[in-house]
C-alpha positions as CSV (number, residue, x, y, z in Angstrom):
1,X,23.2,-3.7,-59.7
2,X,24.3,-0.5,-58.0
3,X,25.5,-0.8,-54.3
4,X,22.9,0.0,-51.6
5,X,22.1,3.5,-50.6
6,X,25.3,5.5,-50.8
7,X,26.8,8.7,-52.2
8,X,29.6,8.1,-54.7
9,X,32.6,10.2,-55.6
10,X,34.8,10.2,-58.7
11,X,37.8,12.2,-59.7
12,X,37.7,14.2,-62.9
13,X,40.6,14.3,-65.4
14,X,42.6,17.5,-64.7
15,X,42.4,18.5,-68.4
16,X,38.6,18.2,-68.7
17,X,37.8,21.8,-67.4
18,X,36.2,22.7,-64.1
19,X,35.7,19.9,-61.6
20,X,32.1,18.7,-62.0
21,X,29.7,17.9,-59.2
22,X,26.3,16.2,-60.0
23,X,23.5,16.7,-57.6
24,X,20.3,14.6,-57.7
25,X,18.1,15.3,-54.7
26,X,15.2,13.1,-55.9
27,X,15.6,9.5,-55.1
28,X,17.8,8.0,-57.8
29,X,17.1,4.3,-57.4
30,X,18.0,2.4,-60.6
31,X,14.3,1.7,-61.4
32,X,13.2,5.3,-60.8
33,X,13.0,8.0,-63.5
34,X,15.6,10.1,-61.6
35,X,18.0,7.1,-61.5
36,X,17.6,6.5,-65.2
37,X,18.2,10.2,-65.9
38,X,21.3,10.1,-63.7
39,X,22.8,7.1,-65.5
40,X,22.0,8.7,-68.8
41,X,23.7,12.0,-67.8
42,X,26.8,10.1,-66.7
43,X,26.9,8.4,-70.1
44,X,26.6,11.8,-71.9
45,X,29.4,13.2,-69.7
46,X,31.6,10.2,-70.4
47,X,31.1,10.8,-74.1
48,X,32.3,14.3,-73.6
49,X,35.4,13.1,-71.7
50,X,34.1,14.4,-68.4
51,X,34.4,12.2,-65.3
52,X,32.5,13.8,-62.4
53,X,34.5,14.9,-59.3
54,X,31.6,13.9,-57.1
55,X,28.1,12.5,-57.6
56,X,25.7,13.5,-54.8
57,X,22.7,11.1,-55.1
58,X,20.9,8.5,-53.0
59,X,20.7,5.3,-55.0
60,X,18.9,3.1,-52.4
61,X,15.7,3.4,-50.4
62,X,16.9,3.0,-46.8
63,X,16.2,5.6,-44.1
64,X,13.4,8.2,-43.9
65,X,12.8,10.4,-46.9
66,X,13.2,13.7,-45.0
67,X,16.5,12.5,-43.4
68,X,17.8,11.5,-46.8
69,X,17.0,14.9,-48.3
70,X,18.7,16.7,-45.4
71,X,21.9,14.6,-45.9
72,X,21.9,15.2,-49.6
73,X,21.3,19.0,-49.2
74,X,24.2,19.2,-46.8
75,X,26.4,17.2,-49.1
76,X,25.3,19.3,-52.2
77,X,26.9,22.5,-50.9
78,X,30.4,20.8,-50.6
79,X,31.7,21.9,-53.9
80,X,35.2,22.8,-55.1
81,X,36.2,26.4,-56.0
82,X,35.6,27.4,-59.6
83,X,33.8,24.1,-60.3
84,X,30.7,23.2,-62.2
85,X,27.6,21.8,-60.7
86,X,25.0,19.9,-62.8
87,X,21.7,19.6,-60.9
88,X,18.5,17.8,-61.6
89,X,15.8,20.4,-60.8
90,X,14.2,19.9,-57.4
91,X,12.1,22.3,-55.3
92,X,14.9,22.4,-52.7
93,X,17.9,22.5,-55.0
94,X,18.6,26.2,-54.3
95,X,21.5,25.6,-51.8
96,X,23.5,23.7,-54.4
97,X,23.2,26.6,-56.8
98,X,24.0,29.2,-54.2
99,X,27.1,27.3,-53.1
100,X,28.3,27.2,-56.7
101,X,27.9,31.0,-57.1
102,X,29.6,31.8,-53.8
103,X,32.6,29.7,-54.8
104,X,33.0,31.2,-58.2
105,X,31.6,28.2,-60.0
106,X,29.0,27.7,-62.7
107,X,25.8,25.7,-62.9
108,X,23.5,23.8,-65.2
109,X,20.0,22.7,-64.1
110,X,18.2,19.9,-65.8
111,X,14.5,20.7,-65.7
112,X,12.9,17.3,-66.3
113,X,9.3,18.5,-65.6
114,X,7.2,21.4,-64.5
115,X,6.0,22.6,-61.1
116,X,2.5,21.3,-61.7
117,X,3.9,17.7,-61.6
118,X,5.5,18.4,-58.2
119,X,2.3,20.0,-56.9
120,X,0.2,17.1,-58.0
121,X,2.1,14.9,-55.5
122,X,2.8,17.6,-52.9
123,X,-0.1,20.1,-53.0
124,X,1.3,22.1,-50.1
125,X,4.0,23.5,-52.3
126,X,1.4,25.3,-54.4
127,X,-0.3,26.8,-51.4
128,X,2.7,28.8,-50.3
129,X,4.0,31.7,-52.4
130,X,7.4,31.5,-50.5
131,X,7.9,27.8,-51.2
132,X,6.9,28.3,-54.9
133,X,9.5,31.1,-55.1
134,X,12.2,28.8,-53.5
135,X,11.2,25.9,-55.8
136,X,11.5,28.0,-59.0
137,X,14.6,30.0,-58.0
138,X,17.1,27.3,-59.2
139,X,15.8,27.7,-62.7
140,X,16.5,31.5,-62.4
141,X,20.0,31.2,-60.7
142,X,21.4,28.6,-63.1
143,X,23.8,29.7,-65.7
144,X,22.1,27.4,-68.2
145,X,19.0,25.2,-68.2
146,X,18.5,21.9,-70.1
147,X,14.9,20.7,-70.7
148,X,13.8,17.4,-72.3
149,X,11.1,18.9,-74.5
150,X,10.3,22.2,-76.3
151,X,7.2,22.6,-74.1
152,X,9.1,22.4,-70.9
153,X,11.7,24.7,-72.3
154,X,9.0,27.3,-73.0
155,X,7.7,26.9,-69.5
156,X,11.2,27.6,-68.1
157,X,11.4,30.8,-70.2
158,X,7.9,31.9,-69.0
159,X,8.4,31.3,-65.3
160,X,12.0,32.7,-65.1
161,X,12.0,35.5,-67.7
162,X,15.3,34.2,-69.0
163,X,16.2,34.4,-72.7
164,X,15.2,31.4,-74.8
165,X,18.8,30.9,-76.0
166,X,19.8,30.0,-72.4
167,X,17.5,26.9,-72.4
168,X,18.7,23.9,-74.4
169,X,16.2,21.2,-75.5
170,X,17.9,17.8,-74.9
171,X,15.5,14.9,-75.3
172,X,15.8,11.9,-72.9
173,X,17.4,8.7,-74.2
174,X,17.8,5.1,-73.2
175,X,20.5,2.4,-72.9
176,X,19.6,1.0,-76.3
177,X,22.0,-1.9,-76.1
178,X,20.5,-3.2,-72.8
179,X,16.9,-3.2,-74.1
180,X,17.9,-4.5,-77.6
181,X,19.6,-7.5,-76.0
182,X,16.3,-8.4,-74.3
183,X,14.3,-8.7,-77.5
184,X,12.7,-12.1,-77.9
185,X,9.6,-13.8,-79.2
186,X,6.5,-12.5,-77.2
187,X,5.5,-14.8,-74.4
188,X,2.2,-16.6,-74.5
189,X,-0.4,-15.8,-73.3
190,X,0.4,-12.3,-74.4
191,X,0.8,-9.4,-72.1
192,X,1.3,-5.6,-72.4
193,X,3.4,-3.3,-70.2
194,X,3.3,0.0,-68.5
195,X,6.6,1.1,-67.0
196,X,6.9,4.4,-65.0
197,X,6.3,6.2,-61.8
198,X,2.7,5.7,-60.6
199,X,2.1,9.4,-60.3
200,X,-1.2,11.3,-60.8
201,X,-0.3,12.7,-64.2
202,X,0.6,9.3,-65.7
203,X,-2.9,8.4,-66.6
204,X,-2.9,5.1,-64.6
205,X,-6.7,5.5,-64.0
206,X,-7.3,5.7,-67.7
207,X,-5.2,2.7,-68.4
208,X,-6.9,0.6,-65.7
209,X,-10.3,1.7,-67.1
210,X,-9.2,0.7,-70.6
211,X,-8.7,-3.0,-69.4
212,X,-12.4,-3.0,-68.5
213,X,-13.6,-1.6,-71.9
214,X,-15.4,-4.0,-74.3
215,X,-12.8,-3.4,-77.0
216,X,-9.9,-4.6,-74.8
217,X,-8.3,-7.7,-76.4
218,X,-9.4,-11.0,-74.9
219,X,-6.6,-12.6,-72.8
220,X,-4.3,-9.7,-72.9
221,X,-2.8,-9.1,-69.4
222,X,-1.5,-5.7,-68.3
223,X,1.8,-5.8,-66.4
224,X,2.6,-2.6,-64.5
225,X,6.1,-1.9,-63.4
226,X,6.8,1.0,-61.0
227,X,5.4,2.5,-57.8
228,X,3.8,5.6,-56.5
229,X,0.7,7.2,-55.1
230,X,-1.5,5.5,-57.7
231,X,-0.5,2.0,-56.7
232,X,-3.9,1.3,-55.1
233,X,-5.6,1.9,-58.5
234,X,-3.4,-0.8,-59.9
235,X,-3.9,-3.3,-57.1
236,X,-7.7,-2.8,-57.2
237,X,-7.7,-4.0,-60.8
238,X,-6.0,-7.4,-60.2
239,X,-9.3,-9.2,-60.9
240,X,-9.4,-7.6,-64.3
241,X,-6.0,-9.1,-65.4
242,X,-3.8,-6.3,-64.1
243,X,-0.5,-7.5,-62.5
244,X,1.7,-5.2,-60.4
245,X,5.4,-6.0,-60.4
246,X,6.6,-3.1,-58.3
247,X,10.0,-1.4,-58.8
248,X,12.6,-3.4,-60.8
249,X,16.2,-2.7,-61.8
250,X,16.8,-1.8,-65.4
251,X,17.9,-5.3,-66.4
252,X,14.6,-6.7,-65.1
253,X,12.7,-4.0,-66.8
254,X,14.4,-4.9,-70.0
255,X,13.4,-8.6,-69.5
256,X,9.8,-7.7,-68.9
257,X,9.7,-5.5,-72.0
258,X,11.5,-8.1,-74.0
259,X,8.8,-10.7,-73.6
260,X,5.8,-8.4,-74.1
261,X,3.7,-7.8,-77.2
262,X,2.8,-4.2,-76.6
263,X,3.7,-1.2,-74.4
264,X,1.7,1.7,-73.1
265,X,2.9,5.3,-72.6
266,X,0.0,7.1,-71.0
267,X,-0.4,10.6,-69.6
268,X,-3.5,12.0,-68.0
269,X,-5.5,15.0,-69.2
270,X,-4.1,17.2,-66.5
271,X,-2.1,20.4,-66.3
272,X,1.1,18.6,-65.8
273,X,0.8,17.0,-69.2
274,X,0.1,20.2,-71.2
275,X,3.8,21.2,-71.3
276,X,4.9,17.9,-72.7
277,X,7.5,15.3,-71.8
278,X,10.3,13.3,-73.3
279,X,9.4,9.8,-72.1
280,X,11.9,7.1,-71.2
281,X,9.1,4.5,-71.6
282,X,8.6,5.1,-75.3
283,X,12.3,4.9,-76.2
284,X,12.9,1.8,-74.0
285,X,9.9,0.0,-75.5
286,X,11.2,0.9,-79.0
287,X,14.6,-0.4,-78.1
288,X,13.0,-3.7,-77.0
289,X,11.2,-3.8,-80.4
290,X,7.7,-3.1,-79.0
291,X,4.8,-1.3,-80.6
292,X,3.5,1.5,-78.3
293,X,0.1,3.0,-77.6
294,X,0.7,6.6,-76.4
295,X,-1.4,9.5,-75.3
296,X,-1.2,12.6,-77.4
297,X,1.0,14.8,-75.2
298,X,3.6,17.3,-76.7
299,X,7.0,15.7,-76.9
300,X,5.8,12.2,-76.3
301,X,3.6,12.1,-79.5
302,X,6.5,13.5,-81.6
303,X,8.8,10.7,-80.4
304,X,6.3,8.0,-81.3
305,X,5.7,9.5,-84.7
306,X,9.5,9.9,-85.3
307,X,10.1,6.3,-84.3
308,X,7.0,5.1,-86.3
309,X,6.4,2.5,-83.7
310,X,2.9,3.2,-82.3
311,X,-0.5,4.7,-82.2
312,X,-1.3,8.1,-80.6
313,X,-4.6,8.5,-78.9
314,X,-6.2,11.5,-77.0
315,X,-5.5,11.7,-73.3
316,X,-8.2,10.8,-70.8
317,X,-9.9,8.3,-73.2
318,X,-9.9,4.7,-72.0
319,X,-12.0,3.6,-74.9
320,X,-9.4,4.9,-77.4
321,X,-6.6,3.1,-75.5
322,X,-8.5,-0.2,-75.6
323,X,-9.3,0.2,-79.3
324,X,-5.7,1.0,-80.2
325,X,-4.5,-2.1,-78.3
326,X,-7.2,-4.2,-80.1
327,X,-6.0,-2.9,-83.5
328,X,-2.4,-3.8,-82.9
329,X,-3.2,-7.2,-81.4
330,X,-5.6,-8.2,-84.2
331,X,-3.3,-7.4,-87.1
332,X,0.0,-9.3,-87.0
333,X,1.4,-7.6,-90.1
334,X,0.7,-4.2,-88.7
335,X,2.3,-5.1,-85.4
336,X,5.4,-6.4,-87.2
337,X,5.7,-3.2,-89.2
338,X,5.6,-1.1,-86.0
339,X,8.2,-3.4,-84.4
340,X,10.5,-3.1,-87.4
341,X,10.3,0.6,-87.5
342,X,11.2,0.8,-83.8
343,X,14.3,-1.4,-84.3
344,X,15.5,0.6,-87.3
345,X,15.1,4.1,-85.8
346,X,15.7,3.8,-82.1
347,X,19.5,4.1,-82.2
348,X,19.1,7.9,-82.7
349,X,17.8,8.0,-79.1
350,X,20.8,6.4,-77.4
351,X,21.9,8.5,-74.4
352,X,25.2,9.4,-76.1
353,X,23.5,10.8,-79.2
354,X,22.7,14.0,-77.3
355,X,26.1,14.6,-75.7
356,X,27.0,17.5,-78.0
357,X,24.0,19.6,-76.9
358,X,24.8,18.9,-73.2
359,X,28.4,19.9,-74.0
360,X,27.3,23.1,-75.5
361,X,25.2,24.0,-72.5
362,X,28.1,23.2,-70.2
363,X,30.6,25.3,-72.3
364,X,28.2,28.3,-72.2
365,X,27.7,27.9,-68.4
366,X,31.4,27.8,-67.7
367,X,31.9,31.3,-68.9
368,X,30.8,32.2,-65.4
369,X,33.6,30.3,-63.7
370,X,35.8,32.4,-61.6
371,X,33.2,35.0,-60.7
372,X,31.8,34.9,-57.2
373,X,28.2,36.2,-57.3
374,X,26.0,37.0,-54.4
375,X,22.5,37.7,-55.7
376,X,19.8,35.2,-56.5
377,X,18.7,36.9,-59.8
378,X,19.4,36.0,-63.4
379,X,23.0,35.2,-64.4
380,X,25.1,38.3,-65.1
381,X,25.6,37.4,-68.8
382,X,22.0,36.5,-69.5
383,X,21.4,39.2,-72.0
384,X,24.6,38.5,-74.0
385,X,24.6,36.5,-77.2
386,X,23.8,32.9,-76.4
387,X,25.9,29.9,-77.3
388,X,23.1,27.4,-76.9
389,X,20.0,27.4,-79.2
390,X,16.6,26.0,-78.1
391,X,15.6,23.3,-80.6
């Protein structure tokens, strides 16, 4: 496990280009999506031969949220001259991007979601035009943007006006070896799993309602791993066979998946889902050899179909979720075919498989190194021929 809440620093090899700083303002506990993304980004950088000079992130959960954010913001502006900063997009990430510009550095922003997701948890952001402007400005100021799905990449282009060639689609991945090592015979009585942040757009209400549908398989428990504002929905369904495990480290998540029979990857029928996603949960379940029932959201549905390991159902339809689970649980041969497809295809989604596209985005961004820039508009070379193609 990672050490308790602390920022970490690493020295980069002198021959690996500009000194690189990673900035993750969202809580990056090992079990959180931001923590998984941070670890995956570090793996991709390692595959490129880049050892970060500094990593600005909060791994643990101690202290007040506002105090942690202030400390991280102050630390995020301490960057070397002519360096590179890689930032996970956050509504208050602008100071890190401005610091990079003023010190003649370059920047890459990883847009893992859209503003509607942030506003679903923090509605006050959407009620202020100024705060919305501040929240979106990092996507404008960055020299290059990386997005995990084509839908999110198109959103970045629409809200920033930047050319499409400046936004690289780089799907999320997983630590395939960790989850593959946890594969074992399903436990009895059987259980299914949902792993993820319990956020409004995750469709938790639909999944809990599915457990109460007549079609739901008899004796199939639902284990929920994660935490968030929808926790009370989960706790209220304990009498229906829903078990809440809270937040777990990745090794424990792998063990829970390893003993399951089925996994769910739900998204609600909300604005935040319309732009799509590249879900950790689908890939991790596949690595553990599990069939998946997933809602039909752009990006997520394509991953399930590519892996061939699941059933895709409409969002906002508890009856469809229950029926899909019943189909998989009732047909052992069908279930085994889904498991086998997952095991055979999931290696393509290892974190390191996307390193070349991250490297291309970094190479394009570093063309700006050495030029101090004072404005908060688009990068100076944004209209020149791009080095990174949106896929």
